MIDOSE-1310 file (N, C-alpha, C; in nm, 2 decimals, decimal comma, always signed):
residues 186
mkfk	-6,04/+6,76/-12,10/-5,92/+6,68/-12,06/-5,87/+6,61/-12,19; -5,74/+6,60/-12,20/-5,68/+6,54/-12,32/-5,57/+6,44/-12,28; -5,57/+6,33/-12,34/-5,47/+6,22/-12,32/-5,40/+6,18/-12,44; -5,26/+6,17/-12,44/-5,19/+6,13/-12,56/-5,18/+5,98/-12,56
vsgw	-5,21/+5,92/-12,67/-5,19/+5,77/-12,69/-5,12/+5,75/-12,82; -4,99/+5,73/-12,82/-4,91/+5,70/-12,94/-4,94/+5,79/-13,05; -4,92/+5,92/-13,03/-4,94/+6,02/-13,14/-5,09/+6,06/-13,16; -5,18/+6,01/-13,08/-5,32/+6,04/-13,09/-5,36/+6,11/-12,96
filt	-5,46/+6,20/-12,97/-5,51/+6,27/-12,86/-5,66/+6,24/-12,84; -5,70/+6,23/-12,72/-5,84/+6,22/-12,69/-5,88/+6,36/-12,65; -5,96/+6,43/-12,72/-6,00/+6,57/-12,69/-6,15/+6,58/-12,71; -6,22/+6,61/-12,60/-6,36/+6,63/-12,60/-6,44/+6,51/-12,67
gllv	-6,39/+6,39/-12,63/-6,47/+6,27/-12,68/-6,43/+6,23/-12,82; -6,33/+6,29/-12,88/-6,29/+6,24/-13,02/-6,15/+6,20/-13,01; -6,11/+6,10/-13,09/-5,98/+6,05/-13,10/-5,92/+6,11/-13,23; -5,82/+6,19/-13,22/-5,76/+6,26/-13,34/-5,61/+6,24/-13,34
fsga	-5,56/+6,24/-13,46/-5,41/+6,22/-13,48/-5,34/+6,35/-13,47; -5,22/+6,34/-13,40/-5,15/+6,47/-13,38/-5,01/+6,46/-13,44; -4,97/+6,35/-13,51/-4,84/+6,34/-13,57/-4,83/+6,40/-13,71; -4,71/+6,39/-13,76/-4,68/+6,44/-13,90/-4,76/+6,35/-14,00
gspd	-4,80/+6,41/-14,10/-4,87/+6,34/-14,21/-5,00/+6,29/-14,16; -5,08/+6,37/-14,10/-5,21/+6,33/-14,04/-5,30/+6,26/-14,13; -5,36/+6,15/-14,09/-5,45/+6,07/-14,17/-5,58/+6,15/-14,19; -5,67/+6,10/-14,27/-5,80/+6,15/-14,30/-5,87/+6,18/-14,17
psqa	-5,92/+6,30/-14,15/-6,00/+6,33/-14,03/-6,12/+6,25/-14,00; -6,17/+6,19/-14,11/-6,29/+6,10/-14,09/-6,25/+5,98/-14,01; -6,12/+5,95/-13,99/-6,08/+5,84/-13,91/-6,09/+5,86/-13,76; -6,12/+5,98/-13,72/-6,14/+6,01/-13,58/-6,26/+5,93/-13,52
ievs	-6,24/+5,88/-13,40/-6,35/+5,79/-13,34/-6,39/+5,85/-13,22; -6,52/+5,85/-13,19/-6,58/+5,90/-13,07/-6,56/+5,79/-12,96; -6,52/+5,84/-12,84/-6,49/+5,75/-12,73/-6,55/+5,81/-12,60; -6,59/+5,73/-12,51/-6,64/+5,78/-12,38/-6,52/+5,79/-12,29
seee	-6,53/+5,87/-12,19/-6,42/+5,89/-12,10/-6,38/+5,76/-12,02; -6,47/+5,66/-12,02/-6,44/+5,54/-11,94/-6,39/+5,43/-12,04; -6,39/+5,45/-12,17/-6,36/+5,35/-12,26/-6,21/+5,34/-12,28; -6,15/+5,22/-12,27/-6,01/+5,20/-12,29/-5,97/+5,21/-12,44
ivla	-5,87/+5,29/-12,47/-5,83/+5,31/-12,61/-5,71/+5,22/-12,64; -5,73/+5,13/-12,73/-5,62/+5,04/-12,78/-5,63/+5,05/-12,93; -5,54/+5,11/-13,00/-5,54/+5,13/-13,14/-5,48/+5,02/-13,21; -5,53/+4,99/-13,33/-5,47/+4,89/-13,42/-5,34/+4,95/-13,48
mhhg	-5,23/+4,88/-13,49/-5,11/+4,94/-13,54/-5,07/+4,87/-13,67; -5,00/+4,93/-13,76/-4,95/+4,87/-13,88/-4,82/+4,95/-13,91; -4,71/+4,88/-13,90/-4,57/+4,94/-13,92/-4,55/+5,05/-13,83; -4,60/+5,04/-13,70/-4,58/+5,14/-13,60/-4,68/+5,26/-13,61
rphg	-4,77/+5,26/-13,71/-4,87/+5,37/-13,72/-5,01/+5,32/-13,71; -5,09/+5,39/-13,64/-5,23/+5,35/-13,63/-5,30/+5,34/-13,76; -5,39/+5,25/-13,78/-5,47/+5,24/-13,90/-5,61/+5,21/-13,86; -5,70/+5,30/-13,90/-5,84/+5,29/-13,86/-5,90/+5,17/-13,80
grhe	-5,93/+5,18/-13,67/-6,00/+5,08/-13,60/-5,93/+5,04/-13,47; -6,00/+4,97/-13,39/-5,94/+4,92/-13,26/-5,92/+4,77/-13,27; -5,83/+4,72/-13,18/-5,80/+4,58/-13,18/-5,92/+4,49/-13,17; -6,02/+4,52/-13,09/-6,13/+4,43/-13,07/-6,21/+4,41/-13,20
rhqq	-6,19/+4,49/-13,30/-6,26/+4,47/-13,43/-6,18/+4,38/-13,52; -6,06/+4,35/-13,48/-5,97/+4,26/-13,57/-5,96/+4,12/-13,51; -5,99/+4,02/-13,59/-5,98/+3,89/-13,55/-5,84/+3,84/-13,56; -5,76/+3,89/-13,65/-5,62/+3,84/-13,67/-5,54/+3,96/-13,69
hhgm	-5,50/+4,02/-13,58/-5,42/+4,14/-13,59/-5,28/+4,12/-13,53; -5,18/+4,18/-13,59/-5,04/+4,15/-13,54/-5,00/+4,25/-13,44; -5,00/+4,38/-13,46/-4,97/+4,48/-13,36/-4,87/+4,44/-13,26; -4,91/+4,44/-13,13/-4,82/+4,39/-13,03/-4,87/+4,26/-12,98
grag	-4,97/+4,20/-13,05/-5,01/+4,07/-13,02/-5,10/+4,05/-12,90; -5,15/+4,16/-12,84/-5,24/+4,15/-12,73/-5,38/+4,12/-12,77; -5,42/+4,15/-12,88/-5,56/+4,13/-12,93/-5,56/+4,05/-13,05; -5,67/+4,00/-13,09/-5,68/+3,91/-13,21/-5,67/+3,77/-13,17
kgic	-5,74/+3,69/-13,24/-5,74/+3,54/-13,21/-5,63/+3,47/-13,27; -5,57/+3,52/-13,37/-5,46/+3,45/-13,44/-5,53/+3,35/-13,54; -5,44/+3,27/-13,60/-5,49/+3,17/-13,70/-5,50/+3,04/-13,63; -5,62/+2,98/-13,64/-5,65/+2,85/-13,58/-5,75/+2,78/-13,66
pqtr	-5,72/+2,66/-13,71/-5,59/+2,59/-13,70/-5,49/+2,65/-13,80; -5,36/+2,62/-13,77/-5,26/+2,66/-13,86/-5,21/+2,54/-13,94; -5,18/+2,55/-14,06/-5,11/+2,44/-14,13/-4,96/+2,47/-14,12; -4,88/+2,37/-14,08/-4,74/+2,39/-14,06/-4,66/+2,28/-14,13
ttaq	-4,54/+2,31/-14,17/-4,45/+2,22/-14,22/-4,32/+2,23/-14,14; -4,32/+2,20/-14,02/-4,20/+2,21/-13,93/-4,14/+2,07/-13,93; -4,01/+2,06/-13,92/-3,94/+1,93/-13,91/-3,99/+1,86/-13,79; -4,00/+1,73/-13,80/-4,04/+1,64/-13,69/-3,92/+1,60/-13,60
apdk	-3,93/+1,60/-13,47/-3,83/+1,56/-13,38/-3,81/+1,41/-13,40; -3,69/+1,36/-13,38/-3,67/+1,22/-13,38/-3,76/+1,15/-13,28; -3,81/+1,03/-13,31/-3,91/+0,96/-13,22/-3,86/+0,96/-13,08; -3,74/+0,93/-13,05/-3,69/+0,93/-12,91/-3,71/+1,06/-12,84
iaql	-3,70/+1,17/-12,91/-3,72/+1,30/-12,84/-3,87/+1,34/-12,85; -3,94/+1,31/-12,96/-4,08/+1,35/-12,97/-4,16/+1,28/-12,86; -4,12/+1,17/-12,81/-4,20/+1,10/-12,71/-4,17/+1,14/-12,57; -4,07/+1,23/-12,55/-4,04/+1,28/-12,41/-4,16/+1,36/-12,35
knpf	-4,17/+1,34/-12,22/-4,27/+1,41/-12,14/-4,19/+1,51/-12,06; -4,25/+1,63/-12,03/-4,19/+1,73/-11,95/-4,16/+1,67/-11,81; -4,03/+1,67/-11,77/-3,99/+1,62/-11,64/-4,02/+1,71/-11,53; -4,06/+1,83/-11,55/-4,09/+1,93/-11,45/-4,24/+1,94/-11,41
esna	-4,27/+1,95/-11,29/-4,40/+1,97/-11,24/-4,45/+2,11/-11,28; -4,58/+2,12/-11,32/-4,64/+2,24/-11,35/-4,68/+2,31/-11,22; -4,59/+2,39/-11,16/-4,62/+2,46/-11,03/-4,59/+2,60/-11,05; -4,62/+2,68/-10,95/-4,60/+2,83/-10,96/-4,46/+2,87/-10,99
enft	-4,36/+2,80/-10,93/-4,22/+2,84/-10,95/-4,17/+2,81/-11,09; -4,21/+2,69/-11,14/-4,17/+2,66/-11,28/-4,25/+2,75/-11,38; -4,37/+2,77/-11,35/-4,45/+2,86/-11,44/-4,39/+3,00/-11,45; -4,35/+3,05/-11,33/-4,30/+3,19/-11,33/-4,17/+3,20/-11,40
kges	-4,08/+3,09/-11,39/-3,95/+3,09/-11,46/-3,98/+3,09/-11,62; -4,08/+3,00/-11,66/-4,12/+2,99/-11,80/-4,17/+3,13/-11,85; -4,25/+3,19/-11,77/-4,31/+3,32/-11,81/-4,20/+3,42/-11,83; -4,11/+3,43/-11,74/-4,00/+3,52/-11,74/-3,92/+3,50/-11,87
lyqw	-3,89/+3,38/-11,91/-3,82/+3,35/-12,03/-3,90/+3,39/-12,15; -4,03/+3,35/-12,16/-4,12/+3,38/-12,27/-4,13/+3,53/-12,29; -4,16/+3,60/-12,18/-4,19/+3,75/-12,20/-4,07/+3,84/-12,20; -3,96/+3,80/-12,14/-3,85/+3,90/-12,12/-3,71/+3,85/-12,15
taep	-3,67/+3,73/-12,10/-3,53/+3,70/-12,09/-3,47/+3,59/-12,19; -3,55/+3,52/-12,27/-3,50/+3,42/-12,36/-3,41/+3,48/-12,46; -3,30/+3,41/-12,49/-3,21/+3,46/-12,60/-3,21/+3,36/-12,71; -3,21/+3,40/-12,84/-3,17/+3,54/-12,88/-3,28/+3,64/-12,87
npck	-3,41/+3,61/-12,85/-3,51/+3,71/-12,83/-3,62/+3,65/-12,74; -3,69/+3,73/-12,67/-3,81/+3,68/-12,59/-3,91/+3,62/-12,69; -3,97/+3,52/-12,66/-4,07/+3,45/-12,74/-4,18/+3,54/-12,79; -4,22/+3,63/-12,70/-4,34/+3,72/-12,73/-4,31/+3,81/-12,85
ichg	-4,19/+3,83/-12,89/-4,16/+3,92/-13,00/-4,23/+3,86/-13,13; -4,23/+3,73/-13,14/-4,29/+3,67/-13,26/-4,43/+3,61/-13,23; -4,43/+3,54/-13,11/-4,56/+3,46/-13,08/-4,66/+3,55/-13,01; -4,62/+3,67/-12,97/-4,71/+3,77/-12,91/-4,72/+3,74/-12,76
pagn	-4,74/+3,85/-12,68/-4,75/+3,84/-12,53/-4,86/+3,75/-12,49; -4,96/+3,74/-12,57/-5,08/+3,65/-12,54/-5,07/+3,51/-12,60; -4,96/+3,48/-12,67/-4,94/+3,35/-12,73/-5,02/+3,32/-12,85; -5,08/+3,42/-12,91/-5,17/+3,40/-13,03/-5,10/+3,40/-13,16
glgm	-4,96/+3,41/-13,16/-4,89/+3,41/-13,29/-4,88/+3,54/-13,36; -4,92/+3,65/-13,29/-4,94/+3,78/-13,35/-4,84/+3,88/-13,29; -4,72/+3,84/-13,26/-4,62/+3,93/-13,21/-4,58/+4,04/-13,31; -4,51/+4,14/-13,26/-4,47/+4,25/-13,35/-4,38/+4,21/-13,46
maqg	-4,31/+4,10/-13,45/-4,22/+4,06/-13,56/-4,29/+3,96/-13,65; -4,41/+3,91/-13,62/-4,47/+3,81/-13,70/-4,48/+3,83/-13,85; -4,51/+3,95/-13,89/-4,54/+3,98/-14,03/-4,41/+3,97/-14,11; -4,29/+3,98/-14,05/-4,17/+3,97/-14,12/-4,11/+3,83/-14,14
lpam	-4,18/+3,73/-14,09/-4,13/+3,59/-14,09/-4,19/+3,52/-14,21; -4,11/+3,41/-14,26/-4,16/+3,33/-14,37/-4,29/+3,26/-14,35; -4,32/+3,23/-14,22/-4,45/+3,17/-14,18/-4,50/+3,23/-14,05; -4,63/+3,24/-14,03/-4,68/+3,30/-13,91/-4,64/+3,21/-13,79
prnf	-4,59/+3,27/-13,68/-4,55/+3,20/-13,57/-4,67/+3,11/-13,51; -4,63/+3,00/-13,45/-4,73/+2,91/-13,39/-4,82/+2,99/-13,30; -4,95/+2,96/-13,31/-5,06/+3,02/-13,22/-5,07/+2,92/-13,11; -5,02/+2,96/-12,99/-5,02/+2,87/-12,87/-5,16/+2,86/-12,81
tcse	-5,25/+2,95/-12,85/-5,39/+2,95/-12,79/-5,48/+2,86/-12,87; -5,43/+2,80/-12,98/-5,52/+2,71/-13,06/-5,51/+2,57/-13,00; -5,61/+2,53/-12,92/-5,61/+2,40/-12,85/-5,61/+2,29/-12,96; -5,69/+2,31/-13,07/-5,70/+2,21/-13,17/-5,56/+2,16/-13,22
imke	-5,47/+2,25/-13,23/-5,34/+2,22/-13,28/-5,24/+2,18/-13,17; -5,25/+2,26/-13,06/-5,15/+2,24/-12,95/-5,16/+2,10/-12,88; -5,29/+2,04/-12,88/-5,30/+1,91/-12,82/-5,23/+1,80/-12,90; -5,20/+1,83/-13,03/-5,12/+1,74/-13,12/-4,97/+1,75/-13,11
vsdg	-4,93/+1,86/-13,05/-4,78/+1,89/-13,04/-4,73/+1,83/-12,91; -4,64/+1,73/-12,91/-4,59/+1,67/-12,79/-4,49/+1,77/-12,72; -4,47/+1,74/-12,59/-4,37/+1,82/-12,52/-4,23/+1,80/-12,58; -4,20/+1,68/-12,62/-4,08/+1,65/-12,69/-4,06/+1,72/-12,82
qmfw	-4,16/+1,73/-12,90/-4,16/+1,80/-13,03/-4,13/+1,95/-13,00; -4,20/+2,01/-12,90/-4,18/+2,15/-12,87/-4,04/+2,17/-12,82; -3,99/+2,08/-12,73/-3,86/+2,09/-12,68/-3,76/+2,10/-12,80; -3,77/+2,00/-12,89/-3,68/+1,99/-13,00/-3,68/+2,11/-13,09
iikn	-3,80/+2,17/-13,12/-3,81/+2,29/-13,20/-3,74/+2,41/-13,13; -3,77/+2,43/-13,00/-3,71/+2,54/-12,93/-3,56/+2,53/-12,93; -3,51/+2,41/-12,90/-3,37/+2,39/-12,89/-3,30/+2,40/-13,03; -3,36/+2,35/-13,14/-3,29/+2,35/-13,27/-3,35/+2,45/-13,37
gspv	-3,46/+2,51/-13,34/-3,52/+2,61/-13,43/-3,59/+2,54/-13,55; -3,65/+2,62/-13,63/-3,72/+2,57/-13,75/-3,69/+2,67/-13,86; -3,58/+2,65/-13,94/-3,54/+2,75/-14,04/-3,65/+2,78/-14,14; -3,73/+2,68/-14,17/-3,84/+2,70/-14,27/-3,94/+2,81/-14,23
tgmp	-3,96/+2,82/-14,10/-4,06/+2,91/-14,04/-4,00/+3,04/-13,99; -3,87/+3,04/-13,97/-3,80/+3,16/-13,92/-3,78/+3,15/-13,77; -3,82/+3,04/-13,71/-3,80/+3,02/-13,56/-3,65/+2,99/-13,54; -3,58/+3,08/-13,46/-3,44/+3,05/-13,43/-3,42/+2,94/-13,33
aykf	-3,30/+2,89/-13,33/-3,26/+2,79/-13,23/-3,23/+2,86/-13,10; -3,27/+2,81/-12,99/-3,25/+2,87/-12,86/-3,14/+2,79/-12,79; -3,02/+2,79/-12,84/-2,91/+2,72/-12,79/-2,85/+2,77/-12,66; -2,89/+2,90/-12,62/-2,84/+2,95/-12,50/-2,92/+2,91/-12,38
lsdd	-3,04/+2,85/-12,40/-3,12/+2,81/-12,29/-3,08/+2,67/-12,25; -3,08/+2,64/-12,12/-3,05/+2,51/-12,07/-3,17/+2,42/-12,10; -3,15/+2,29/-12,09/-3,27/+2,20/-12,11/-3,37/+2,23/-12,00; -3,33/+2,25/-11,88/-3,43/+2,28/-11,77/-3,51/+2,41/-11,80
eiwk	-3,44/+2,51/-11,86/-3,51/+2,63/-11,89/-3,62/+2,61/-12,00; -3,58/+2,53/-12,10/-3,67/+2,49/-12,21/-3,80/+2,42/-12,16; -3,78/+2,33/-12,07/-3,89/+2,25/-12,01/-3,98/+2,35/-11,93; -3,93/+2,44/-11,86/-4,01/+2,54/-11,78/-4,08/+2,64/-11,88
liiy	-4,01/+2,67/-11,99/-4,08/+2,75/-12,09/-4,20/+2,68/-12,15; -4,19/+2,55/-12,17/-4,30/+2,47/-12,22/-4,41/+2,47/-12,13; -4,39/+2,46/-12,00/-4,49/+2,47/-11,90/-4,57/+2,60/-11,92; -4,50/+2,71/-11,93/-4,57/+2,84/-11,95/-4,64/+2,84/-12,09
irhf	-4,58/+2,80/-12,19/-4,65/+2,80/-12,33/-4,78/+2,72/-12,32; -4,78/+2,61/-12,25/-4,90/+2,52/-12,24/-5,02/+2,59/-12,18; -4,99/+2,69/-12,10/-5,11/+2,76/-12,03/-5,19/+2,84/-12,13; -5,14/+2,88/-12,25/-5,21/+2,96/-12,34/-5,33/+2,89/-12,40
dk	-5,33/+2,76/-12,42/-5,45/+2,69/-12,48/-5,55/+2,64/-12,38; -5,54/+2,68/-12,26/-5,63/+2,64/-12,16/-5,74/+2,75/-12,13
């Protein structure tokens, strides 16, 4: 039996490349029929190894722990805003709206593009930014970031890090997005 996985084929228990410019055959990996195959990617091409072997891998952001703690130099929100608490209850409806924004509908881009679908700061665009995106899974850092600070950064962006301003989101949408983001460090 043979399965295609992004230009690779599993054939009789070996993972081999089938695309143009084939890599070194020694990079083929043995797999069992029950083993899930998730390849490490670099610039859209597999490079020797699987995600679980990488502690900080960018790829599509589903694997890897990201950088924790991160040193950041983001602008601080004015005190009046930094002290704000999220006015929305953390319930299923608000969580789902925040998840939808984070994963699919936020403009100019869904958050996962840079922060990764798992919130680890390893999204597919992370490597092209001036600073690695915030790793929302890092409790050590996230406990220090107030809801108001997060609101202000989402609304206004952080040009030093490459974070765009999300001016198209309403204040309510930003607060619901924060509810979703907060779940990553739990």
